[in-house]
Steps between C-alpha positions, in 0.01 A plus 500: 500500500602234755650600835636159614877510558694278258861388495681595179844632404515866583458724193704816459391795714321782319657852538182633664675817622515621136119543487328835549368534859131476396567206265691313770231571761211370288699187400559419868133569576386251232765239583450476878199476729475647850673202664785506248560874546506469880747210470728715282479793747607264781776339291673832423404659837306780324282735708307822440553760771174597667298215345431134572595308188211254528253794494630634166314423180668255265560781250671703772714201599596450136590869465720494814666174388566646154662811649722284725597279204595807290710630789672174600588241227552238775120478531480348148608143599227455769233629259626269224503208745135569590408513128672163444325351803156602372530482121798259464656686203417769240302383199696406186829521688674266256379699198724772356271801454524770236367853560203419276409182690551681832266780387225248406544309830467824695177579312359152566573534873230770536246385236174318582527260203862394565402136579306453172767669289777288652308172449409605146870559428590150616216336304596682178872414509640314198672243722266219611708436813465868597120483445483196726636706793162678526323177607588514875382862525172419319448200731541731798232731357266198446541408868441859604189577293336167395553258789238648731213319686302237300236631257616858560581735212865591434636766734540828319840664548481804726517785250545756775780348700529586865785732603829315471339198315569570134599775254195720570535458874872577476426810292252614765757431772752700299263796479431480874869468572576814300219687677634384838854604407373844395309534827804391700717760327237768564502404867878521496482855363245581770734364767782716361275808516402418860866453589584842354218657703624325814850638443356851456305455821818383675678817386210710632514321834874561522441870437229501766733335752770755422256789546374347822852472639575858404183613676591308817852647500358850459254432783776385736712805418209734557412325828837592643452866414151567635219304663235657279684405184547151641127458558419629152753273338379204706149563369641513147684171554181342633310621196767359270493170689122486458539575130765229471271251675213586266726465197634169632142375550422579135813333370528125446690264727761445230568872469539528877748214502702663222502831688631331816775325307593826329513680838722228647739521204505880526583490871774244439652720228485805726674310780771376265542844352535662842754238609692537174509880526617477861773253409601715202537809724705306754730357235531844342610649831751223559641531152520878528691466827731243340571732208582785736729273699673383184553860383664576832757222454832586335500418132698189413675438169299272273578130533634316195250293301512136614433356156490630143158342457343692790347838415633786722241616751376854443539727802176562686351851467567738779132585553214265588240465221156397625363230265163562337272210605214477246142390566566197281784396733283516814226302325749232390618454863166338593599179320815443710568421870639764739852354483527557124337844536772601748776382266337691211508826699865442597596446138308812397682711760834357389410599143447856619849497656687338210319334210829334396560328831634149414260324741201630302597331173277740306425371148330715230170379358533429127281727288429748785757781526583610856313198648697263727436196716662416835503161672297485825476121529575201277170543314404862584619815323466874576434718191617864504571782256766771505369841401780758501636472856183352653422134560138400434400170670241340268403146603588179688432196277574131459793426268277296270284811437787711361410447132137583560599814693723617213221446246251695709747779570560547126127562443464765768 
């Protein structure tokens, strides 16, 4: 199996992505050595998060490369180019194979006696010219086994080929590759289990932080009422702080980092929620005052419709309906800047005043009765639902996520 690059017309690329993952992985493992695999990783800019590629075993590199090839068909051309560089072209490329011939070739590829059986086939052919084609191969074997040092016996072929140097070695490599793939998958399952435990620990830490904050708030309230209660609560806070420090000492650095990130996100959400609630109250007051002022004005006769194509605007209700802002809506606000959040609240309050206001351009969601979307920006939509006379504000999403939102809403 020579590894010198040769210049030949490029053969057709094999559809490697059609192979089973394990079959593709072991083929790549047998076809490429460590240097070849690293060159392919660099060519397609493939990395493994948390690992240095050069430290991975060859079987692990082959498994990662196989997964990437199954995921992205554009990886096939670089792999095929590397195969052509090393092996020039597939064997018997000009021969039209039948399923029977293909089955026998596949069997020969993993048999120890493939070389003898192939030479025997050539030597037993009825065509003399075909038989003559075995001569160069036999001459190569004479050079390999008989042309040793002077007066030395012929070199016996290595019956137990080294790994990667013959059918037996390749079979052993294949067995090791499968064992390594199995081990890698077991490690992957272990990593998933550890990740689940870390998430559980993160939830516990969040609960602990919430309890700690509640305890501090209770301590501050009690301190204002009586000095004795303040001292007792201060001791309780100190005890809780000591417990938190002990728990933090027992936890890993990664868990502590996750807890800090979670706390920062929680504080940011609380700040946004407080600001949003304050803005909502202010807008509600202004709108309520505007409604009262409008009721005090003398009623004017309705204006004629400007165009037959325009839909007449429904009169706004006489009473202010407070919109129902859901938890899902407040969570969705985190993904958008304050400017878009402000516009979303204004649109929600306008919905509560008159859901048919022409500036809203409310459009029903197909397949979801009583669900509507309102434009907030060119690529942002506000989702709400009308329940009787109430307006339920559901979510603020990107326009491109509308189909996914409808599918998920149908399964709730």
